[in-house]
Wavefront OBJ file of the C-alpha trace (Angstrom):
o trace
v 136.455 144.417 154.494
v 134.229 141.562 153.281
v 133.269 142.356 149.676
v 130.480 139.743 149.710
v 128.362 141.890 152.051
v 126.359 144.981 151.214
v 127.360 148.119 153.043
v 124.225 150.011 154.008
v 124.301 152.908 156.412
v 122.824 152.148 159.824
v 119.702 154.073 160.764
v 119.329 155.866 164.075
v 115.539 155.504 164.369
v 113.043 153.820 162.067
v 112.119 150.378 160.833
v 113.558 147.608 158.730
v 111.296 145.230 156.811
v 113.265 142.064 156.106
v 112.632 138.707 154.435
v 110.264 140.226 151.882
v 109.731 137.831 148.960
v 111.624 139.445 146.071
v 108.557 139.313 143.824
v 106.490 141.254 146.421
v 109.021 143.979 147.254
v 107.816 146.656 144.852
v 104.162 146.028 145.718
v 105.068 146.791 149.340
v 107.073 149.866 148.262
v 103.966 151.144 146.419
v 101.648 150.186 149.274
v 103.704 152.213 151.765
v 104.041 155.173 149.334
v 107.782 155.240 149.938
v 108.276 157.568 146.973
v 106.533 160.273 149.050
v 108.853 160.051 152.079
v 111.349 162.826 152.654
v 113.473 160.700 155.007
v 116.151 158.240 153.804
v 114.865 154.920 152.421
v 117.058 152.001 151.382
v 115.558 149.280 149.185
v 117.414 146.086 148.343
v 116.071 143.331 146.124
v 117.145 139.863 145.036
v 119.503 139.573 147.991
v 120.727 136.122 148.964
v 118.989 134.675 151.998
v 119.438 131.572 154.114
v 115.658 131.368 154.704
v 114.500 131.897 151.138
v 116.282 131.860 147.810
v 116.031 135.619 147.201
v 114.651 138.358 149.396
v 113.974 142.050 149.557
v 114.661 144.490 152.381
v 113.438 148.018 153.119
v 115.082 150.371 155.632
v 113.147 153.525 156.530
v 114.950 156.105 158.660
v 112.745 158.235 160.879
v 109.578 156.476 159.739
v 107.310 153.943 161.375
v 104.377 152.011 159.905
v 100.818 151.981 161.182
v 98.927 148.879 162.291
v 96.819 149.162 159.123
v 99.955 149.199 156.953
v 101.296 146.150 158.803
v 98.018 144.303 158.119
v 98.294 145.168 154.410
v 101.902 143.946 154.349
v 100.764 140.701 156.012
v 98.184 140.219 153.242
v 100.871 140.538 150.571
v 103.715 138.772 152.363
v 102.832 137.086 155.663
v 106.421 136.085 156.557
v 107.999 139.544 156.584
v 110.058 140.445 159.648
v 109.688 143.934 161.120
v 112.548 145.380 163.157
v 112.098 148.615 165.107
v 115.310 150.620 165.457
v 115.867 153.245 168.172
v 119.228 154.911 168.747
v 120.893 152.452 166.324
v 119.669 149.415 168.305
v 116.999 146.846 167.418
v 114.439 147.303 170.215
v 111.698 145.123 168.735
v 111.870 142.263 166.294
v 108.771 140.431 165.119
v 107.249 138.585 162.233
v 104.175 140.248 160.772
v 101.167 137.992 160.950
v 97.859 137.807 159.221
v 95.137 139.080 161.568
v 92.097 136.830 162.124
v 89.795 139.620 160.923
v 90.308 142.442 158.453
v 88.133 145.554 158.448
v 88.090 148.100 155.634
v 91.335 147.078 153.911
v 90.121 144.899 151.041
v 87.260 145.114 148.535
v 84.903 142.132 148.280
v 85.205 140.463 144.874
v 81.464 139.701 144.789
v 79.808 142.524 142.809
v 76.491 141.722 144.542
v 77.953 141.989 148.062
v 76.294 144.652 150.200
v 79.700 146.300 150.794
v 79.888 147.115 147.068
v 76.351 148.579 146.997
v 76.104 150.394 150.336
v 78.491 152.801 152.093
v 79.767 150.347 154.675
v 83.144 149.019 155.727
v 84.224 145.614 154.456
v 84.817 142.814 156.970
v 86.706 139.591 156.264
v 87.662 136.533 158.286
v 91.077 135.140 157.412
v 92.400 131.600 157.316
v 95.324 129.680 155.908
v 94.511 127.076 153.266
v 97.142 124.375 153.788
v 96.079 122.313 150.748
v 97.195 125.055 148.357
v 100.683 125.702 149.669
v 99.713 127.587 152.850
v 97.899 130.441 151.095
v 95.928 133.064 153.006
v 92.201 133.106 152.253
v 89.775 135.932 153.004
v 86.074 135.200 153.547
v 83.616 138.082 153.385
v 81.606 138.298 156.591
v 78.496 139.496 154.697
v 78.280 137.349 151.558
v 80.659 134.477 152.314
v 82.729 134.939 149.111
v 86.230 133.494 149.528
v 89.212 135.150 147.880
v 92.900 134.271 148.044
v 94.776 137.125 149.689
v 97.183 137.601 146.777
v 94.165 138.176 144.474
v 92.406 140.626 146.814
v 92.044 144.260 145.805
v 93.368 146.533 148.532
v 91.380 149.677 149.288
l 1 2 3 4 5 6 7 8 9 10 11 12 13 14 15 16 17 18 19 20 21 22 23 24 25 26 27 28 29 30 31 32 33 34 35 36 37 38 39 40 41 42 43 44 45 46 47 48 49 50 51 52 53 54 55 56 57 58 59 60 61 62 63 64 65 66 67 68 69 70 71 72 73 74 75 76 77 78 79 80 81 82 83 84 85 86 87 88 89 90 91 92 93 94 95 96 97 98 99 100 101 102 103 104 105 106 107 108 109 110 111 112 113 114 115 116 117 118 119 120 121 122 123 124 125 126 127 128 129 130 131 132 133 134 135 136 137 138 139 140 141 142 143 144 145 146 147 148 149 150 151 152 153 154 155
């Protein structure tokens, strides 16, 4: 047995979120309300990774995430890998990606924006700002206010 490897029980059906930046792991745990699940959840943090210095991983047995949850994860950590497990086999493997538009997930930081004064859904266009270390930027469709994704307030 290789003692350098973690031994984590395989899951029959569910998902694995991998390559989560270690500093974002517990934000994603809170975002997904994993403390409310009644199915097994495995959370690993500060694990060694070939792709990044340290990473986090979440295994959720018998649980799948919604498209809205995936979009929120992409806002927090756009390089997370999502693996769908069925009957102990990986049947889908993909990198979450920032959608080009976001509806109703984030509050506009402009207090004068119509979305903060009227009962209407927020709407943002997304882009990647290469000059600042490839950071995601959200631009409000209504008022034009730009906000870096890591500073955005999730609804």
